[in-house]
mmCIF file of the protein (N, C-alpha, C, O) and its ligand, coordinates in Angstrom:
data_MODEL
# 
_entry.id   MODEL 
# 
loop_
_entity.id 
_entity.type 
_entity.pdbx_number_of_molecules 
1 polymer     1 
2 non-polymer 1 
# 
_entity_poly.entity_id                      1 
_entity_poly.type                           'polypeptide(L)' 
_entity_poly.nstd_linkage                   no 
_entity_poly.nstd_monomer                   no 
_entity_poly.pdbx_seq_one_letter_code       MLKKDFLDILVCPKCKGKIKYEAKKNAIICNKCRLKYHVLDGDIPDMLIEDAEKF 
_entity_poly.pdbx_seq_one_letter_code_can   MLKKDFLDILVCPKCKGKIKYEAKKNAIICNKCRLKYHVLDGDIPDMLIEDAEKF 
_entity_poly.pdbx_strand_id                 A 
# 
loop_
_entity_poly_seq.entity_id 
_entity_poly_seq.num 
_entity_poly_seq.mon_id 
_entity_poly_seq.hetero 
1 1  MET n 
1 2  LEU n 
1 3  LYS n 
1 4  LYS n 
1 5  ASP n 
1 6  PHE n 
1 7  LEU n 
1 8  ASP n 
1 9  ILE n 
1 10 LEU n 
1 11 VAL n 
1 12 CYS n 
1 13 PRO n 
1 14 LYS n 
1 15 CYS n 
1 16 LYS n 
1 17 GLY n 
1 18 LYS n 
1 19 ILE n 
1 20 LYS n 
1 21 TYR n 
1 22 GLU n 
1 23 ALA n 
1 24 LYS n 
1 25 LYS n 
1 26 ASN n 
1 27 ALA n 
1 28 ILE n 
1 29 ILE n 
1 30 CYS n 
1 31 ASN n 
1 32 LYS n 
1 33 CYS n 
1 34 ARG n 
1 35 LEU n 
1 36 LYS n 
1 37 TYR n 
1 38 HIS n 
1 39 VAL n 
1 40 LEU n 
1 41 ASP n 
1 42 GLY n 
1 43 ASP n 
1 44 ILE n 
1 45 PRO n 
1 46 ASP n 
1 47 MET n 
1 48 LEU n 
1 49 ILE n 
1 50 GLU n 
1 51 ASP n 
1 52 ALA n 
1 53 GLU n 
1 54 LYS n 
1 55 PHE n 
# 
loop_
_struct_asym.id 
_struct_asym.entity_id 
A 1 
B 2 
# 
loop_
_chem_comp.id 
_chem_comp.type 
_chem_comp.mon_nstd_flag 
ALA 'L-peptide linking' y 
ARG 'L-peptide linking' y 
ASN 'L-peptide linking' y 
ASP 'L-peptide linking' y 
CYS 'L-peptide linking' y 
GLU 'L-peptide linking' y 
GLY 'peptide linking'   y 
HIS 'L-peptide linking' y 
ILE 'L-peptide linking' y 
LEU 'L-peptide linking' y 
LYS 'L-peptide linking' y 
MET 'L-peptide linking' y 
PHE 'L-peptide linking' y 
PRO 'L-peptide linking' y 
TYR 'L-peptide linking' y 
VAL 'L-peptide linking' y 
ZN  non-polymer         . 
# 
_pdbx_entity_nonpoly.entity_id   2 
_pdbx_entity_nonpoly.name        ? 
_pdbx_entity_nonpoly.comp_id     ZN 
# 
_pdbx_nonpoly_scheme.asym_id         B 
_pdbx_nonpoly_scheme.entity_id       2 
_pdbx_nonpoly_scheme.mon_id          ZN 
_pdbx_nonpoly_scheme.ndb_seq_num     1 
_pdbx_nonpoly_scheme.pdb_seq_num     101 
_pdbx_nonpoly_scheme.auth_seq_num    101 
_pdbx_nonpoly_scheme.pdb_mon_id      ZN 
_pdbx_nonpoly_scheme.auth_mon_id     ZN 
_pdbx_nonpoly_scheme.pdb_strand_id   A 
_pdbx_nonpoly_scheme.pdb_ins_code    . 
# 
loop_
_atom_site.group_PDB 
_atom_site.id 
_atom_site.type_symbol 
_atom_site.label_atom_id 
_atom_site.label_alt_id 
_atom_site.label_comp_id 
_atom_site.label_asym_id 
_atom_site.label_entity_id 
_atom_site.label_seq_id 
_atom_site.pdbx_PDB_ins_code 
_atom_site.Cartn_x 
_atom_site.Cartn_y 
_atom_site.Cartn_z 
_atom_site.occupancy 
_atom_site.B_iso_or_equiv 
_atom_site.pdbx_formal_charge 
_atom_site.auth_seq_id 
_atom_site.auth_comp_id 
_atom_site.auth_asym_id 
_atom_site.auth_atom_id 
_atom_site.pdbx_PDB_model_num 
ATOM   1   N  N  . MET A 1 1  ? 103.758 108.537 101.859 1.00 0.00 ? 1   MET A N  1 
ATOM   2   C  CA . MET A 1 1  ? 104.899 108.412 102.496 1.00 0.00 ? 1   MET A CA 1 
ATOM   3   C  C  . MET A 1 1  ? 105.523 107.239 102.196 1.00 0.00 ? 1   MET A C  1 
ATOM   4   O  O  . MET A 1 1  ? 104.819 106.230 102.255 1.00 0.00 ? 1   MET A O  1 
ATOM   5   N  N  . LEU A 1 2  ? 106.727 107.109 101.872 1.00 0.00 ? 2   LEU A N  1 
ATOM   6   C  CA . LEU A 1 2  ? 107.393 105.857 101.246 1.00 0.00 ? 2   LEU A CA 1 
ATOM   7   C  C  . LEU A 1 2  ? 108.070 105.123 102.558 1.00 0.00 ? 2   LEU A C  1 
ATOM   8   O  O  . LEU A 1 2  ? 108.549 105.708 103.529 1.00 0.00 ? 2   LEU A O  1 
ATOM   9   N  N  . LYS A 1 3  ? 108.007 103.924 102.383 1.00 0.00 ? 3   LYS A N  1 
ATOM   10  C  CA . LYS A 1 3  ? 108.482 103.086 103.611 1.00 0.00 ? 3   LYS A CA 1 
ATOM   11  C  C  . LYS A 1 3  ? 110.022 102.942 103.520 1.00 0.00 ? 3   LYS A C  1 
ATOM   12  O  O  . LYS A 1 3  ? 110.514 102.906 102.392 1.00 0.00 ? 3   LYS A O  1 
ATOM   13  N  N  . LYS A 1 4  ? 110.766 102.863 104.525 1.00 0.00 ? 4   LYS A N  1 
ATOM   14  C  CA . LYS A 1 4  ? 112.194 102.942 104.471 1.00 0.00 ? 4   LYS A CA 1 
ATOM   15  C  C  . LYS A 1 4  ? 112.877 101.699 103.921 1.00 0.00 ? 4   LYS A C  1 
ATOM   16  O  O  . LYS A 1 4  ? 113.915 101.787 103.265 1.00 0.00 ? 4   LYS A O  1 
ATOM   17  N  N  . ASP A 1 5  ? 112.242 100.454 104.213 1.00 0.00 ? 5   ASP A N  1 
ATOM   18  C  CA . ASP A 1 5  ? 112.798 99.315  103.599 1.00 0.00 ? 5   ASP A CA 1 
ATOM   19  C  C  . ASP A 1 5  ? 112.447 99.142  102.194 1.00 0.00 ? 5   ASP A C  1 
ATOM   20  O  O  . ASP A 1 5  ? 113.125 98.360  101.528 1.00 0.00 ? 5   ASP A O  1 
ATOM   21  N  N  . PHE A 1 6  ? 111.463 99.777  101.648 1.00 0.00 ? 6   PHE A N  1 
ATOM   22  C  CA . PHE A 1 6  ? 111.225 99.945  100.195 1.00 0.00 ? 6   PHE A CA 1 
ATOM   23  C  C  . PHE A 1 6  ? 112.363 100.715 99.660  1.00 0.00 ? 6   PHE A C  1 
ATOM   24  O  O  . PHE A 1 6  ? 113.032 100.306 98.712  1.00 0.00 ? 6   PHE A O  1 
ATOM   25  N  N  . LEU A 1 7  ? 112.609 101.970 100.345 1.00 0.00 ? 7   LEU A N  1 
ATOM   26  C  CA . LEU A 1 7  ? 113.704 102.932 99.755  1.00 0.00 ? 7   LEU A CA 1 
ATOM   27  C  C  . LEU A 1 7  ? 115.007 102.163 99.522  1.00 0.00 ? 7   LEU A C  1 
ATOM   28  O  O  . LEU A 1 7  ? 115.724 102.325 98.534  1.00 0.00 ? 7   LEU A O  1 
ATOM   29  N  N  . ASP A 1 8  ? 115.275 101.198 100.660 1.00 0.00 ? 8   ASP A N  1 
ATOM   30  C  CA . ASP A 1 8  ? 116.657 100.556 100.653 1.00 0.00 ? 8   ASP A CA 1 
ATOM   31  C  C  . ASP A 1 8  ? 116.953 99.642  99.506  1.00 0.00 ? 8   ASP A C  1 
ATOM   32  O  O  . ASP A 1 8  ? 118.100 99.266  99.262  1.00 0.00 ? 8   ASP A O  1 
ATOM   33  N  N  . ILE A 1 9  ? 115.726 99.229  98.684  1.00 0.00 ? 9   ILE A N  1 
ATOM   34  C  CA . ILE A 1 9  ? 116.047 98.252  97.752  1.00 0.00 ? 9   ILE A CA 1 
ATOM   35  C  C  . ILE A 1 9  ? 115.876 99.117  96.317  1.00 0.00 ? 9   ILE A C  1 
ATOM   36  O  O  . ILE A 1 9  ? 116.229 98.643  95.237  1.00 0.00 ? 9   ILE A O  1 
ATOM   37  N  N  . LEU A 1 10 ? 115.344 100.313 96.450  1.00 0.00 ? 10  LEU A N  1 
ATOM   38  C  CA . LEU A 1 10 ? 115.261 101.229 95.255  1.00 0.00 ? 10  LEU A CA 1 
ATOM   39  C  C  . LEU A 1 10 ? 116.596 101.757 94.825  1.00 0.00 ? 10  LEU A C  1 
ATOM   40  O  O  . LEU A 1 10 ? 117.391 102.210 95.649  1.00 0.00 ? 10  LEU A O  1 
ATOM   41  N  N  . VAL A 1 11 ? 116.837 101.704 93.589  1.00 0.00 ? 11  VAL A N  1 
ATOM   42  C  CA . VAL A 1 11 ? 118.233 102.228 92.952  1.00 0.00 ? 11  VAL A CA 1 
ATOM   43  C  C  . VAL A 1 11 ? 117.846 103.101 91.895  1.00 0.00 ? 11  VAL A C  1 
ATOM   44  O  O  . VAL A 1 11 ? 116.726 103.001 91.395  1.00 0.00 ? 11  VAL A O  1 
ATOM   45  N  N  . CYS A 1 12 ? 118.730 104.007 91.486  1.00 0.00 ? 12  CYS A N  1 
ATOM   46  C  CA . CYS A 1 12 ? 118.634 104.937 90.320  1.00 0.00 ? 12  CYS A CA 1 
ATOM   47  C  C  . CYS A 1 12 ? 118.657 104.004 89.145  1.00 0.00 ? 12  CYS A C  1 
ATOM   48  O  O  . CYS A 1 12 ? 119.546 103.153 89.098  1.00 0.00 ? 12  CYS A O  1 
ATOM   49  N  N  . PRO A 1 13 ? 117.770 104.087 88.203  1.00 0.00 ? 13  PRO A N  1 
ATOM   50  C  CA . PRO A 1 13 ? 117.737 103.299 87.049  1.00 0.00 ? 13  PRO A CA 1 
ATOM   51  C  C  . PRO A 1 13 ? 118.764 103.677 86.148  1.00 0.00 ? 13  PRO A C  1 
ATOM   52  O  O  . PRO A 1 13 ? 119.063 102.893 85.247  1.00 0.00 ? 13  PRO A O  1 
ATOM   53  N  N  . LYS A 1 14 ? 119.347 104.768 86.261  1.00 0.00 ? 14  LYS A N  1 
ATOM   54  C  CA . LYS A 1 14 ? 120.481 105.290 85.200  1.00 0.00 ? 14  LYS A CA 1 
ATOM   55  C  C  . LYS A 1 14 ? 121.773 104.710 85.736  1.00 0.00 ? 14  LYS A C  1 
ATOM   56  O  O  . LYS A 1 14 ? 122.518 104.101 84.968  1.00 0.00 ? 14  LYS A O  1 
ATOM   57  N  N  . CYS A 1 15 ? 122.080 104.867 87.023  1.00 0.00 ? 15  CYS A N  1 
ATOM   58  C  CA . CYS A 1 15 ? 123.393 104.662 87.464  1.00 0.00 ? 15  CYS A CA 1 
ATOM   59  C  C  . CYS A 1 15 ? 123.416 103.339 88.403  1.00 0.00 ? 15  CYS A C  1 
ATOM   60  O  O  . CYS A 1 15 ? 124.487 102.875 88.795  1.00 0.00 ? 15  CYS A O  1 
ATOM   61  N  N  . LYS A 1 16 ? 122.311 102.830 88.699  1.00 0.00 ? 16  LYS A N  1 
ATOM   62  C  CA . LYS A 1 16 ? 122.126 101.706 89.586  1.00 0.00 ? 16  LYS A CA 1 
ATOM   63  C  C  . LYS A 1 16 ? 122.760 102.076 91.123  1.00 0.00 ? 16  LYS A C  1 
ATOM   64  O  O  . LYS A 1 16 ? 123.112 101.210 91.923  1.00 0.00 ? 16  LYS A O  1 
ATOM   65  N  N  . GLY A 1 17 ? 122.821 103.349 91.337  1.00 0.00 ? 17  GLY A N  1 
ATOM   66  C  CA . GLY A 1 17 ? 123.286 103.840 92.565  1.00 0.00 ? 17  GLY A CA 1 
ATOM   67  C  C  . GLY A 1 17 ? 122.175 104.007 93.665  1.00 0.00 ? 17  GLY A C  1 
ATOM   68  O  O  . GLY A 1 17 ? 120.997 103.741 93.425  1.00 0.00 ? 17  GLY A O  1 
ATOM   69  N  N  . LYS A 1 18 ? 122.630 104.479 94.930  1.00 0.00 ? 18  LYS A N  1 
ATOM   70  C  CA . LYS A 1 18 ? 121.681 104.697 95.844  1.00 0.00 ? 18  LYS A CA 1 
ATOM   71  C  C  . LYS A 1 18 ? 121.086 106.043 95.680  1.00 0.00 ? 18  LYS A C  1 
ATOM   72  O  O  . LYS A 1 18 ? 121.733 107.021 95.306  1.00 0.00 ? 18  LYS A O  1 
ATOM   73  N  N  . ILE A 1 19 ? 119.797 106.052 95.983  1.00 0.00 ? 19  ILE A N  1 
ATOM   74  C  CA . ILE A 1 19 ? 118.937 107.247 95.679  1.00 0.00 ? 19  ILE A CA 1 
ATOM   75  C  C  . ILE A 1 19 ? 118.602 107.809 97.246  1.00 0.00 ? 19  ILE A C  1 
ATOM   76  O  O  . ILE A 1 19 ? 118.854 107.164 98.264  1.00 0.00 ? 19  ILE A O  1 
ATOM   77  N  N  . LYS A 1 20 ? 118.155 108.775 97.222  1.00 0.00 ? 20  LYS A N  1 
ATOM   78  C  CA . LYS A 1 20 ? 117.794 109.448 98.539  1.00 0.00 ? 20  LYS A CA 1 
ATOM   79  C  C  . LYS A 1 20 ? 116.379 110.079 98.378  1.00 0.00 ? 20  LYS A C  1 
ATOM   80  O  O  . LYS A 1 20 ? 116.068 110.810 97.437  1.00 0.00 ? 20  LYS A O  1 
ATOM   81  N  N  . TYR A 1 21 ? 115.555 109.716 99.400  1.00 0.00 ? 21  TYR A N  1 
ATOM   82  C  CA . TYR A 1 21 ? 114.123 110.359 99.388  1.00 0.00 ? 21  TYR A CA 1 
ATOM   83  C  C  . TYR A 1 21 ? 114.122 111.546 100.082 1.00 0.00 ? 21  TYR A C  1 
ATOM   84  O  O  . TYR A 1 21 ? 114.592 111.670 101.213 1.00 0.00 ? 21  TYR A O  1 
ATOM   85  N  N  . GLU A 1 22 ? 113.546 112.532 99.359  1.00 0.00 ? 22  GLU A N  1 
ATOM   86  C  CA . GLU A 1 22 ? 113.263 113.884 100.154 1.00 0.00 ? 22  GLU A CA 1 
ATOM   87  C  C  . GLU A 1 22 ? 111.891 114.054 100.465 1.00 0.00 ? 22  GLU A C  1 
ATOM   88  O  O  . GLU A 1 22 ? 111.109 114.429 99.592  1.00 0.00 ? 22  GLU A O  1 
ATOM   89  N  N  . ALA A 1 23 ? 111.495 113.800 101.700 1.00 0.00 ? 23  ALA A N  1 
ATOM   90  C  CA . ALA A 1 23 ? 110.301 113.917 102.162 1.00 0.00 ? 23  ALA A CA 1 
ATOM   91  C  C  . ALA A 1 23 ? 109.525 115.214 101.867 1.00 0.00 ? 23  ALA A C  1 
ATOM   92  O  O  . ALA A 1 23 ? 108.353 115.234 101.489 1.00 0.00 ? 23  ALA A O  1 
ATOM   93  N  N  . LYS A 1 24 ? 110.322 116.331 102.087 1.00 0.00 ? 24  LYS A N  1 
ATOM   94  C  CA . LYS A 1 24 ? 109.708 117.672 102.004 1.00 0.00 ? 24  LYS A CA 1 
ATOM   95  C  C  . LYS A 1 24 ? 109.275 117.868 100.579 1.00 0.00 ? 24  LYS A C  1 
ATOM   96  O  O  . LYS A 1 24 ? 108.190 118.412 100.372 1.00 0.00 ? 24  LYS A O  1 
ATOM   97  N  N  . LYS A 1 25 ? 110.055 117.459 99.541  1.00 0.00 ? 25  LYS A N  1 
ATOM   98  C  CA . LYS A 1 25 ? 109.749 117.583 98.138  1.00 0.00 ? 25  LYS A CA 1 
ATOM   99  C  C  . LYS A 1 25 ? 108.857 116.518 97.578  1.00 0.00 ? 25  LYS A C  1 
ATOM   100 O  O  . LYS A 1 25 ? 108.267 116.650 96.506  1.00 0.00 ? 25  LYS A O  1 
ATOM   101 N  N  . ASN A 1 26 ? 108.775 115.394 98.390  1.00 0.00 ? 26  ASN A N  1 
ATOM   102 C  CA . ASN A 1 26 ? 108.263 114.119 97.986  1.00 0.00 ? 26  ASN A CA 1 
ATOM   103 C  C  . ASN A 1 26 ? 108.881 113.697 96.469  1.00 0.00 ? 26  ASN A C  1 
ATOM   104 O  O  . ASN A 1 26 ? 108.196 113.486 95.468  1.00 0.00 ? 26  ASN A O  1 
ATOM   105 N  N  . ALA A 1 27 ? 110.221 113.635 96.552  1.00 0.00 ? 27  ALA A N  1 
ATOM   106 C  CA . ALA A 1 27 ? 110.853 113.324 95.435  1.00 0.00 ? 27  ALA A CA 1 
ATOM   107 C  C  . ALA A 1 27 ? 111.925 112.380 95.784  1.00 0.00 ? 27  ALA A C  1 
ATOM   108 O  O  . ALA A 1 27 ? 112.283 112.336 96.961  1.00 0.00 ? 27  ALA A O  1 
ATOM   109 N  N  . ILE A 1 28 ? 112.529 111.556 94.836  1.00 0.00 ? 28  ILE A N  1 
ATOM   110 C  CA . ILE A 1 28 ? 113.545 110.775 94.658  1.00 0.00 ? 28  ILE A CA 1 
ATOM   111 C  C  . ILE A 1 28 ? 114.772 111.249 94.249  1.00 0.00 ? 28  ILE A C  1 
ATOM   112 O  O  . ILE A 1 28 ? 114.799 111.449 93.035  1.00 0.00 ? 28  ILE A O  1 
ATOM   113 N  N  . ILE A 1 29 ? 115.828 111.509 94.845  1.00 0.00 ? 29  ILE A N  1 
ATOM   114 C  CA . ILE A 1 29 ? 116.973 112.169 94.225  1.00 0.00 ? 29  ILE A CA 1 
ATOM   115 C  C  . ILE A 1 29 ? 118.085 111.471 94.148  1.00 0.00 ? 29  ILE A C  1 
ATOM   116 O  O  . ILE A 1 29 ? 118.548 110.865 95.115  1.00 0.00 ? 29  ILE A O  1 
ATOM   117 N  N  . CYS A 1 30 ? 118.718 111.496 92.767  1.00 0.00 ? 30  CYS A N  1 
ATOM   118 C  CA . CYS A 1 30 ? 119.950 110.898 92.629  1.00 0.00 ? 30  CYS A CA 1 
ATOM   119 C  C  . CYS A 1 30 ? 121.152 111.959 92.406  1.00 0.00 ? 30  CYS A C  1 
ATOM   120 O  O  . CYS A 1 30 ? 121.330 112.595 91.366  1.00 0.00 ? 30  CYS A O  1 
ATOM   121 N  N  . ASN A 1 31 ? 121.946 112.032 93.579  1.00 0.00 ? 31  ASN A N  1 
ATOM   122 C  CA . ASN A 1 31 ? 122.918 113.055 93.395  1.00 0.00 ? 31  ASN A CA 1 
ATOM   123 C  C  . ASN A 1 31 ? 123.891 112.864 92.366  1.00 0.00 ? 31  ASN A C  1 
ATOM   124 O  O  . ASN A 1 31 ? 124.368 113.854 91.811  1.00 0.00 ? 31  ASN A O  1 
ATOM   125 N  N  . LYS A 1 32 ? 124.235 111.736 92.053  1.00 0.00 ? 32  LYS A N  1 
ATOM   126 C  CA . LYS A 1 32 ? 125.245 111.304 90.982  1.00 0.00 ? 32  LYS A CA 1 
ATOM   127 C  C  . LYS A 1 32 ? 124.790 111.749 89.641  1.00 0.00 ? 32  LYS A C  1 
ATOM   128 O  O  . LYS A 1 32 ? 125.477 112.469 88.916  1.00 0.00 ? 32  LYS A O  1 
ATOM   129 N  N  . CYS A 1 33 ? 123.637 111.311 89.338  1.00 0.00 ? 33  CYS A N  1 
ATOM   130 C  CA . CYS A 1 33 ? 123.126 111.887 87.874  1.00 0.00 ? 33  CYS A CA 1 
ATOM   131 C  C  . CYS A 1 33 ? 122.388 113.267 87.873  1.00 0.00 ? 33  CYS A C  1 
ATOM   132 O  O  . CYS A 1 33 ? 122.080 113.859 86.839  1.00 0.00 ? 33  CYS A O  1 
ATOM   133 N  N  . ARG A 1 34 ? 122.148 113.694 89.078  1.00 0.00 ? 34  ARG A N  1 
ATOM   134 C  CA . ARG A 1 34 ? 121.554 115.035 89.299  1.00 0.00 ? 34  ARG A CA 1 
ATOM   135 C  C  . ARG A 1 34 ? 120.061 114.831 88.637  1.00 0.00 ? 34  ARG A C  1 
ATOM   136 O  O  . ARG A 1 34 ? 119.588 115.580 87.782  1.00 0.00 ? 34  ARG A O  1 
ATOM   137 N  N  . LEU A 1 35 ? 119.454 113.759 89.154  1.00 0.00 ? 35  LEU A N  1 
ATOM   138 C  CA . LEU A 1 35 ? 118.099 113.660 88.550  1.00 0.00 ? 35  LEU A CA 1 
ATOM   139 C  C  . LEU A 1 35 ? 117.043 113.596 89.775  1.00 0.00 ? 35  LEU A C  1 
ATOM   140 O  O  . LEU A 1 35 ? 117.325 113.124 90.876  1.00 0.00 ? 35  LEU A O  1 
ATOM   141 N  N  . LYS A 1 36 ? 115.933 114.077 89.463  1.00 0.00 ? 36  LYS A N  1 
ATOM   142 C  CA . LYS A 1 36 ? 114.846 114.093 90.439  1.00 0.00 ? 36  LYS A CA 1 
ATOM   143 C  C  . LYS A 1 36 ? 113.803 113.323 89.952  1.00 0.00 ? 36  LYS A C  1 
ATOM   144 O  O  . LYS A 1 36 ? 113.232 113.641 88.909  1.00 0.00 ? 36  LYS A O  1 
ATOM   145 N  N  . TYR A 1 37 ? 113.434 112.164 90.713  1.00 0.00 ? 37  TYR A N  1 
ATOM   146 C  CA . TYR A 1 37 ? 112.285 111.304 90.264  1.00 0.00 ? 37  TYR A CA 1 
ATOM   147 C  C  . TYR A 1 37 ? 110.979 111.641 91.077  1.00 0.00 ? 37  TYR A C  1 
ATOM   148 O  O  . TYR A 1 37 ? 111.083 111.933 92.269  1.00 0.00 ? 37  TYR A O  1 
ATOM   149 N  N  . HIS A 1 38 ? 109.862 111.608 90.511  1.00 0.00 ? 38  HIS A N  1 
ATOM   150 C  CA . HIS A 1 38 ? 108.700 112.043 91.242  1.00 0.00 ? 38  HIS A CA 1 
ATOM   151 C  C  . HIS A 1 38 ? 108.034 111.018 91.862  1.00 0.00 ? 38  HIS A C  1 
ATOM   152 O  O  . HIS A 1 38 ? 108.123 109.906 91.342  1.00 0.00 ? 38  HIS A O  1 
ATOM   153 N  N  . VAL A 1 39 ? 107.341 111.161 92.932  1.00 0.00 ? 39  VAL A N  1 
ATOM   154 C  CA . VAL A 1 39 ? 106.649 110.207 93.509  1.00 0.00 ? 39  VAL A CA 1 
ATOM   155 C  C  . VAL A 1 39 ? 105.101 110.573 93.364  1.00 0.00 ? 39  VAL A C  1 
ATOM   156 O  O  . VAL A 1 39 ? 104.624 111.613 93.818  1.00 0.00 ? 39  VAL A O  1 
ATOM   157 N  N  . LEU A 1 40 ? 104.405 109.642 92.711  1.00 0.00 ? 40  LEU A N  1 
ATOM   158 C  CA . LEU A 1 40 ? 103.107 109.747 92.341  1.00 0.00 ? 40  LEU A CA 1 
ATOM   159 C  C  . LEU A 1 40 ? 102.198 109.265 93.376  1.00 0.00 ? 40  LEU A C  1 
ATOM   160 O  O  . LEU A 1 40 ? 102.421 108.177 93.907  1.00 0.00 ? 40  LEU A O  1 
ATOM   161 N  N  . ASP A 1 41 ? 100.997 110.115 93.774  1.00 0.00 ? 41  ASP A N  1 
ATOM   162 C  CA . ASP A 1 41 ? 99.902  109.759 94.651  1.00 0.00 ? 41  ASP A CA 1 
ATOM   163 C  C  . ASP A 1 41 ? 100.761 109.443 96.054  1.00 0.00 ? 41  ASP A C  1 
ATOM   164 O  O  . ASP A 1 41 ? 100.332 108.588 96.829  1.00 0.00 ? 41  ASP A O  1 
ATOM   165 N  N  . GLY A 1 42 ? 101.867 110.099 96.311  1.00 0.00 ? 42  GLY A N  1 
ATOM   166 C  CA . GLY A 1 42 ? 102.574 110.078 97.629  1.00 0.00 ? 42  GLY A CA 1 
ATOM   167 C  C  . GLY A 1 42 ? 103.322 108.894 97.870  1.00 0.00 ? 42  GLY A C  1 
ATOM   168 O  O  . GLY A 1 42 ? 104.250 108.945 98.677  1.00 0.00 ? 42  GLY A O  1 
ATOM   169 N  N  . ASP A 1 43 ? 103.052 107.849 97.290  1.00 0.00 ? 43  ASP A N  1 
ATOM   170 C  CA . ASP A 1 43 ? 103.694 106.544 97.543  1.00 0.00 ? 43  ASP A CA 1 
ATOM   171 C  C  . ASP A 1 43 ? 104.128 105.835 96.264  1.00 0.00 ? 43  ASP A C  1 
ATOM   172 O  O  . ASP A 1 43 ? 104.744 104.780 96.414  1.00 0.00 ? 43  ASP A O  1 
ATOM   173 N  N  . ILE A 1 44 ? 103.900 106.255 95.073  1.00 0.00 ? 44  ILE A N  1 
ATOM   174 C  CA . ILE A 1 44 ? 104.313 105.546 93.862  1.00 0.00 ? 44  ILE A CA 1 
ATOM   175 C  C  . ILE A 1 44 ? 105.529 106.249 93.204  1.00 0.00 ? 44  ILE A C  1 
ATOM   176 O  O  . ILE A 1 44 ? 105.448 107.347 92.653  1.00 0.00 ? 44  ILE A O  1 
ATOM   177 N  N  . PRO A 1 45 ? 106.715 105.483 93.317  1.00 0.00 ? 45  PRO A N  1 
ATOM   178 C  CA . PRO A 1 45 ? 107.918 106.295 92.719  1.00 0.00 ? 45  PRO A CA 1 
ATOM   179 C  C  . PRO A 1 45 ? 107.903 106.015 91.236  1.00 0.00 ? 45  PRO A C  1 
ATOM   180 O  O  . PRO A 1 45 ? 107.745 104.910 90.716  1.00 0.00 ? 45  PRO A O  1 
ATOM   181 N  N  . ASP A 1 46 ? 108.096 107.211 90.607  1.00 0.00 ? 46  ASP A N  1 
ATOM   182 C  CA . ASP A 1 46 ? 108.032 107.170 89.059  1.00 0.00 ? 46  ASP A CA 1 
ATOM   183 C  C  . ASP A 1 46 ? 109.504 107.027 88.817  1.00 0.00 ? 46  ASP A C  1 
ATOM   184 O  O  . ASP A 1 46 ? 110.150 108.057 89.010  1.00 0.00 ? 46  ASP A O  1 
ATOM   185 N  N  . MET A 1 47 ? 110.196 105.920 88.420  1.00 0.00 ? 47  MET A N  1 
ATOM   186 C  CA . MET A 1 47 ? 111.502 105.700 88.307  1.00 0.00 ? 47  MET A CA 1 
ATOM   187 C  C  . MET A 1 47 ? 111.851 105.788 86.752  1.00 0.00 ? 47  MET A C  1 
ATOM   188 O  O  . MET A 1 47 ? 112.921 105.286 86.406  1.00 0.00 ? 47  MET A O  1 
ATOM   189 N  N  . LEU A 1 48 ? 111.197 106.268 85.973  1.00 0.00 ? 48  LEU A N  1 
ATOM   190 C  CA . LEU A 1 48 ? 111.554 106.316 84.552  1.00 0.00 ? 48  LEU A CA 1 
ATOM   191 C  C  . LEU A 1 48 ? 112.546 107.529 84.283  1.00 0.00 ? 48  LEU A C  1 
ATOM   192 O  O  . LEU A 1 48 ? 112.248 108.655 84.679  1.00 0.00 ? 48  LEU A O  1 
ATOM   193 N  N  . ILE A 1 49 ? 113.632 107.300 83.658  1.00 0.00 ? 49  ILE A N  1 
ATOM   194 C  CA . ILE A 1 49 ? 114.633 108.429 83.378  1.00 0.00 ? 49  ILE A CA 1 
ATOM   195 C  C  . ILE A 1 49 ? 113.991 109.443 82.506  1.00 0.00 ? 49  ILE A C  1 
ATOM   196 O  O  . ILE A 1 49 ? 114.226 110.642 82.659  1.00 0.00 ? 49  ILE A O  1 
ATOM   197 N  N  . GLU A 1 50 ? 113.155 108.974 81.560  1.00 0.00 ? 50  GLU A N  1 
ATOM   198 C  CA . GLU A 1 50 ? 112.585 110.047 80.803  1.00 0.00 ? 50  GLU A CA 1 
ATOM   199 C  C  . GLU A 1 50 ? 111.553 111.041 81.480  1.00 0.00 ? 50  GLU A C  1 
ATOM   200 O  O  . GLU A 1 50 ? 111.227 112.117 80.978  1.00 0.00 ? 50  GLU A O  1 
ATOM   201 N  N  . ASP A 1 51 ? 111.064 110.525 82.729  1.00 0.00 ? 51  ASP A N  1 
ATOM   202 C  CA . ASP A 1 51 ? 110.036 111.383 83.351  1.00 0.00 ? 51  ASP A CA 1 
ATOM   203 C  C  . ASP A 1 51 ? 110.893 112.176 84.444  1.00 0.00 ? 51  ASP A C  1 
ATOM   204 O  O  . ASP A 1 51 ? 110.313 113.064 85.071  1.00 0.00 ? 51  ASP A O  1 
ATOM   205 N  N  . ALA A 1 52 ? 112.217 111.913 84.706  1.00 0.00 ? 52  ALA A N  1 
ATOM   206 C  CA . ALA A 1 52 ? 112.827 112.684 85.853  1.00 0.00 ? 52  ALA A CA 1 
ATOM   207 C  C  . ALA A 1 52 ? 113.361 113.981 85.233  1.00 0.00 ? 52  ALA A C  1 
ATOM   208 O  O  . ALA A 1 52 ? 113.633 114.208 84.054  1.00 0.00 ? 52  ALA A O  1 
ATOM   209 N  N  . GLU A 1 53 ? 113.452 114.845 86.396  1.00 0.00 ? 53  GLU A N  1 
ATOM   210 C  CA . GLU A 1 53 ? 113.890 116.167 86.021  1.00 0.00 ? 53  GLU A CA 1 
ATOM   211 C  C  . GLU A 1 53 ? 115.338 116.379 86.599  1.00 0.00 ? 53  GLU A C  1 
ATOM   212 O  O  . GLU A 1 53 ? 115.768 115.938 87.665  1.00 0.00 ? 53  GLU A O  1 
ATOM   213 N  N  . LYS A 1 54 ? 115.952 117.096 85.733  1.00 0.00 ? 54  LYS A N  1 
ATOM   214 C  CA . LYS A 1 54 ? 117.316 117.485 86.008  1.00 0.00 ? 54  LYS A CA 1 
ATOM   215 C  C  . LYS A 1 54 ? 117.413 118.566 87.113  1.00 0.00 ? 54  LYS A C  1 
ATOM   216 O  O  . LYS A 1 54 ? 116.534 119.424 87.199  1.00 0.00 ? 54  LYS A O  1 
ATOM   217 N  N  . PHE A 1 55 ? 118.484 118.537 87.971  1.00 0.00 ? 55  PHE A N  1 
ATOM   218 C  CA . PHE A 1 55 ? 118.576 119.671 88.907  1.00 0.00 ? 55  PHE A CA 1 
ATOM   219 C  C  . PHE A 1 55 ? 120.037 120.080 88.974  1.00 0.00 ? 55  PHE A C  1 
ATOM   220 O  O  . PHE A 1 55 ? 120.384 121.015 89.695  1.00 0.00 ? 55  PHE A O  1 
HETATM 221 ZN ZN . ZN  B 2 .  ? 121.854 107.962 89.244  1.00 0.00 2 101 ZN  A ZN 1 
# 
């Protein structure tokens, strides 16, 4: 589980905008870029654009 204060400083690497953590999917979502970043091992966000999934 990601900590909220950590999420507050995380931004989308593509648009530098705010991201949203979806606990249910264990993924970080950027609604602007429509990209889904994976969270590895439950608490390590993989914020690489090339690893992100389009949705
Ligand atoms: Zn973005």
